[in-house]
C-alpha positions as CSV (number, residue, x, y, z in Angstrom):
1,M,14.3,1.6,-36.2
2,K,13.2,5.3,-37.0
3,T,10.3,6.8,-35.1
4,E,7.3,8.3,-37.0
5,E,8.6,11.9,-36.1
6,E,12.0,11.1,-37.7
7,K,10.3,9.7,-40.9
8,I,8.2,12.8,-41.3
9,A,11.3,15.1,-40.6
10,E,13.1,13.2,-43.5
11,Q,10.0,13.7,-45.8
12,I,10.0,17.5,-44.9
13,I,13.7,17.9,-45.5
14,E,13.2,16.1,-48.8
15,E,10.3,18.3,-49.9
16,I,12.1,21.5,-48.8
17,S,15.2,20.4,-50.8
18,K,13.3,19.9,-54.0
19,A,11.1,23.1,-53.5
20,E,11.4,26.4,-55.4
21,P,11.9,29.5,-53.2
22,Y,8.8,30.7,-51.4
23,V,6.8,27.6,-51.9
24,I,4.1,27.1,-49.1
25,F,3.6,23.6,-48.0
26,D,0.2,22.3,-47.0
27,W,1.4,20.4,-43.9
28,N,-0.8,18.6,-41.3
29,E,-0.7,19.2,-37.6
30,Q,1.9,16.3,-37.1
31,E,4.2,17.6,-39.7
32,D,3.9,21.1,-38.2
33,K,4.8,19.6,-34.8
34,V,7.8,17.9,-36.3
35,M,9.0,21.3,-37.8
36,K,8.6,23.0,-34.5
37,D,10.1,20.3,-32.2
38,I,12.7,18.7,-34.4
39,I,13.8,20.6,-37.5
40,I,13.8,24.2,-36.3
41,P,15.8,23.4,-33.2
42,K,18.3,21.5,-35.2
43,L,18.7,24.5,-37.7
44,K,19.1,27.0,-34.9
45,T,21.8,24.8,-33.4
46,Y,23.6,24.4,-36.8
47,H,23.3,28.2,-37.4
48,R,24.8,29.0,-33.9
49,Q,27.6,26.7,-34.6
50,K,28.4,28.2,-37.9
51,M,28.2,31.8,-36.3
52,E,31.0,30.7,-33.9
53,E,33.3,29.5,-36.7
54,V,36.0,31.9,-38.1
55,C,37.9,32.2,-41.2
56,K,41.4,33.5,-40.5
57,W,42.4,36.3,-42.9
58,N,45.9,37.9,-43.1
59,Y,46.7,41.0,-45.0
60,D,49.6,40.9,-47.5
61,E,50.9,44.5,-47.5
62,E,53.3,44.1,-50.4
63,C,50.5,42.9,-52.8
64,D,47.7,44.8,-51.1
65,F,45.2,41.9,-50.6
66,Y,44.0,39.5,-48.0
67,N,44.8,35.8,-47.8
68,T,41.9,33.7,-46.5
69,E,42.0,30.5,-44.5
70,C,39.6,29.0,-47.1
71,D,42.4,29.5,-49.8
72,E,41.0,32.6,-51.5
73,A,42.5,36.1,-52.1
74,Y,40.5,39.1,-51.5
75,C,41.2,42.7,-52.5
76,L,39.5,46.0,-51.5
77,I,39.7,49.0,-53.7
78,D,39.5,51.5,-50.9
79,G,39.7,51.2,-47.1
80,D,40.1,48.1,-44.9
81,L,37.6,45.5,-43.7
82,K,36.1,47.5,-41.0
83,D,35.7,50.6,-43.4
84,N,33.9,48.4,-45.8
85,K,31.8,46.7,-43.1
86,H,33.1,43.2,-43.9
87,N,32.4,40.9,-41.0
88,Y,31.9,37.6,-42.8
89,C,33.9,35.7,-45.5
90,P,32.2,36.0,-48.8
91,F,33.6,32.5,-49.8
92,C,32.9,30.3,-46.8
93,G,30.5,32.6,-44.8
94,K,32.4,32.2,-41.6
95,K,33.1,35.3,-39.5
96,I,36.4,36.9,-40.5
97,S,39.2,36.8,-38.0
98,L,42.1,39.2,-39.0
99,L,45.4,37.8,-37.9
100,T,48.0,40.2,-36.5
101,Q,51.6,40.1,-37.8
102,E,52.6,38.2,-34.7
103,E,50.1,35.4,-35.4
104,I,51.0,34.9,-39.1
């Protein structure tokens, strides 16, 4: 059986998923408490976990592009990842971990 707070959390998540960007909700105090006590901490935990995940990339010198762990190919016109300030994979959003030749 779900608690009242869990029911409210589900309703809030449902409202947010349907909303247009920048919609301001008129929540009551109980809904505000659920956001602060349940939803926001869960989102912070989820975000921290995502920030710790990495996408392993390796550079193919022969073809001049990067192979990504998420099965994509990425090419830079000039410079390397560091020169172009690429820290996160544009495909999966995980932090890039560039493999060395020994790791490949």
